[in-house]
C-alpha positions in Angstrom: -20.7 -59.4 -18.9 -20.3 -55.7 -18.6 -16.9 -53.9 -18.2 -16.6 -50.8 -16.1 -14.8 -47.9 -17.6 -11.7 -47.5 -15.4 -11.9 -43.7 -15.9 -15.4 -43.7 -14.3 -14.0 -45.6 -11.3 -11.2 -43.1 -10.9 -13.6 -40.1 -11.1 -15.8 -41.7 -8.5 -13.0 -42.1 -6.0 -12.8 -39.4 -3.3 -9.9 -37.0 -3.6 -7.3 -37.1 -0.9 -6.9 -33.8 1.1 -3.5 -33.3 -0.4 -4.8 -33.7 -3.9 -7.5 -31.1 -3.2 -4.8 -28.7 -1.9 -2.7 -29.2 -5.1 -5.8 -28.6 -7.2 -6.4 -25.4 -5.3 -2.9 -24.2 -6.0 -3.0 -24.9 -9.7 -6.3 -22.9 -10.0 -4.3 -19.7 -9.2 -1.8 -19.6 -12.1 -2.4 -15.9 -12.9 -2.3 -14.9 -9.3 1.0 -16.8 -8.7 2.5 -15.1 -11.7 1.4 -11.7 -10.4 3.0 -12.3 -7.0 6.2 -13.6 -8.6 6.4 -10.4 -10.8 5.9 -8.3 -7.7 8.8 -10.0 -6.0 11.0 -9.4 -9.0 10.0 -5.7 -9.1 10.9 -5.2 -5.4 14.3 -6.7 -6.1 14.9 -4.7 -9.2 14.0 -1.5 -7.4 16.4 -2.3 -4.5 13.8 -2.8 -1.8 14.9 -6.3 -1.1 18.2 -8.1 -1.4 19.1 -11.8 -2.0 16.6 -14.2 -0.5 14.9 -11.8 2.0 11.4 -10.4 1.7 8.0 -11.7 0.5 4.6 -10.9 -0.9 1.2 -12.5 0.0 -2.1 -12.3 -1.8 -5.5 -13.2 -0.3 -7.4 -15.8 -2.3 -10.8 -16.9 -1.0 -12.1 -16.5 2.5 -9.5 -18.5 4.4 -6.3 -18.8 2.2 -3.5 -16.8 0.8 -0.7 -17.2 -1.7 2.7 -16.4 -0.4 6.3 -16.4 -1.7 8.0 -19.4 -0.2 11.7 -20.4 -0.1 12.6 -23.4 -2.3 15.3 -26.1 -2.2 17.1 -24.3 -5.1 16.5 -20.8 -3.8 18.0 -18.0 -5.9 16.5 -15.0 -4.4 13.5 -12.7 -5.0 15.0 -11.3 -8.2 14.5 -14.7 -9.8 11.2 -15.7 -8.3 9.1 -18.1 -10.3 5.4 -18.8 -10.1 6.3 -22.2 -8.7 7.7 -20.4 -5.6 4.3 -19.1 -4.7 2.2 -21.5 -2.6 -1.1 -21.7 -0.8 -1.3 -21.2 2.9 -4.4 -21.1 5.1 -5.2 -18.1 7.3 -4.9 -20.3 10.4 -1.2 -20.8 9.4 -1.5 -24.5 8.3 0.4 -25.4 5.2 0.8 -28.4 2.9 3.8 -27.3 0.9 5.6 -29.4 -1.8 8.8 -31.1 -0.7 11.7 -28.7 -0.4 9.6 -25.6 0.1 9.2 -23.7 3.4 6.9 -20.8 4.3 8.6 -17.5 5.3 9.7 -17.3 8.9 7.6 -14.1 9.1 4.5 -15.7 7.8 2.7 -14.3 11.0 3.2 -10.8 9.6 1.0 -11.7 6.6 -1.5 -13.7 8.5 -2.1 -11.1 11.2 -2.5 -8.3 8.6 -4.9 -10.2 6.5 -7.0 -11.4 9.5 -7.2 -7.9 10.9 -7.7 -5.9 7.7 -10.5 -7.1 5.5 -9.8 -4.1 3.2 -6.4 -5.5 2.4 -5.8 -8.1 -0.3 -2.0 -8.1 -0.6 0.9 -7.6 1.8 4.5 -6.8 1.0 7.4 -7.2 3.4 10.6 -5.6 2.3 13.9 -4.1 3.6 14.6 -0.8 1.9 17.9 0.5 3.3 16.8 4.2 3.3 13.7 3.2 5.4 15.9 1.2 7.8 18.3 4.2 8.2 15.5 6.7 9.0 14.0 4.4 11.6 17.4 4.0 13.3 17.9 7.7 13.6 14.4 8.2 14.8 13.2 10.5 12.0 9.6 10.1 10.9 8.8 10.1 7.2 7.3 13.5 6.3 5.4 14.9 3.4 8.5 16.8 2.2 8.0 16.2 -1.6 5.1 17.5 -3.6 4.6 16.8 -7.3 7.7 14.7 -7.3 5.7 11.8 -5.7 2.1 12.8 -4.8 1.0 9.4 -3.5 4.1 9.2 -1.2 3.4 12.8 0.1 -0.2 12.0 0.9 0.7 8.8 2.8 3.3 10.8 4.8 0.9 13.7 5.5 -1.7 11.2 6.8 1.1 9.6 9.0 3.2 6.5 8.4 3.5 4.7 11.7 6.5 2.8 13.0 6.6 -0.5 14.8 9.3 0.1 17.4 10.7 -3.4 17.9 13.6 -4.7 15.7 12.6 -8.3 15.7 11.6 -11.0 13.2 7.8 -11.1 13.2 7.5 -14.8 13.5 4.8 -15.3 16.1 1.1 -14.4 16.3 1.8 -12.1 19.2 4.4 -10.1 17.3 2.1 -10.1 14.2 -0.7 -8.7 16.2 1.5 -6.0 17.8 2.7 -4.9 14.4 -0.9 -4.7 13.1 -1.7 -2.6 16.1 1.0 -0.2 15.0 -0.1 -0.3 11.4 -3.7 0.6 12.3 -5.7 1.6 9.3 -2.7 2.9 7.4 -1.4 1.4 4.2 2.3 1.2 5.3 4.1 0.6 8.6 7.8 1.1 9.1 9.6 -1.5 11.1 12.5 -0.1 13.2 15.9 -1.4 12.1 14.1 -3.9 9.8 12.1 -2.6 6.9 8.5 -2.1 6.1 5.1 -3.8 5.7 3.0 -2.4 2.9 -0.6 -3.3 2.1 -3.0 -2.8 -0.7 -6.2 -3.8 -2.4 -4.1 -5.7 -4.9 -0.5 -6.9 -5.4 0.1 -3.9 -7.7 -1.1 -1.3 -5.1 0.9 -3.0 -2.2 4.1 -3.1 -4.2 3.8 0.5 -5.5 2.9 1.7 -2.0 6.2 0.1 -0.8 8.1 1.7 -3.7 6.7 5.1 -3.1 7.6 5.0 0.6 11.1 4.0 -0.3 11.4 6.8 -2.8 10.3 9.3 -0.1 12.7 7.8 2.4 15.6 8.1 -0.1 14.9 11.8 -0.8 14.5 12.7 2.9 17.7 10.9 3.8 19.6 12.7 1.1 18.4 16.0 2.4 19.3 15.1 6.0 22.8 14.0 4.8 23.2 17.5 3.3 22.7 19.0 6.8 19.2 20.4 6.1 16.0 19.5 7.9 13.3 19.4 5.2 9.9 21.0 5.8 6.6 19.5 4.8 4.9 20.7 1.7 3.1 24.0 2.3 -0.7 23.7 2.9 -1.3 26.3 0.1 0.3 23.9 -2.4 -1.9 20.9 -1.6 -4.9 22.1 -3.8 -2.6 21.8 -6.8 -1.5 18.3 -6.0 -4.5 16.1 -6.9 -5.2 12.6 -5.7 -4.2 10.5 -8.8 -6.4 7.6 -7.8 -5.7 3.8 -7.6 -6.0 3.3 -11.4 -2.9 5.5 -11.9 -0.8 3.0 -9.9 -2.5 -0.2 -10.8 -2.5 0.4 -14.5 0.0 3.0 -15.7 2.8 2.7 -13.1 2.5 -1.1 -13.0 2.9 -1.4 -16.7 6.1 0.6 -16.4 7.4 -1.8 -13.8 6.6 -4.8 -16.0 8.3 -3.1 -18.9 11.3 -2.4 -16.7 11.5 -6.1 -15.8 11.5 -7.0 -19.5 14.2 -4.5 -20.2 16.3 -5.9 -17.4 15.9 -9.5 -18.8 13.7 -10.4 -15.8 10.3 -10.7 -17.4 8.4 -14.0 -16.9 5.4 -13.7 -19.1 
């Protein structure tokens, strides 16, 4: 009489769909860590408060990882890799018990569907950005060497989505994407911003740079002065620093800043 190895029987059994989904999630440990760090950086830099805001990252052709809200939610500043879960681009989810996808998941889905050049999406609520959208002042390239990437985004034009709503439907997501166009960042009136990038690092730093520009411009306006854009003659001496500058050097600073603040998770 022969005895079957029970392990061979287990391996031969077809995997349930839920098991496959769990396996897919566990395959993205480094990516989930990266999204979690991005969330903590946004909070440390003041672009998000308490439990609001989220980051997504495209993984594969039809899925993304997104920051979800858990049953013991403590806010973006304390995001863990376990808070980052897999969602399909059609919006379907199979989340663990106690977790829910963001209400504004359609913001991420619409952006990633429409923009194949985008791998990561940040949604945040920087107060200075919100203030400028409420007074109807567009972000301008008013700084030069202080923040060259922010100046270049502003000179190219940073659009605004005019509706002050939660972007929680496909229709609103599509409308926001129409406003975003091919730009890296879109301001959301009375709400915040959507920032995109070819990586989590670039999307987060794009959001931080726009916030830095908004803070400066708002401070100048509060002083009773209307700032002028950088003079065209100065642009030749303000080089394009390239994506590596942000994704390597600046990102390492933000990771070190997390460690210094006691918020590192590596």
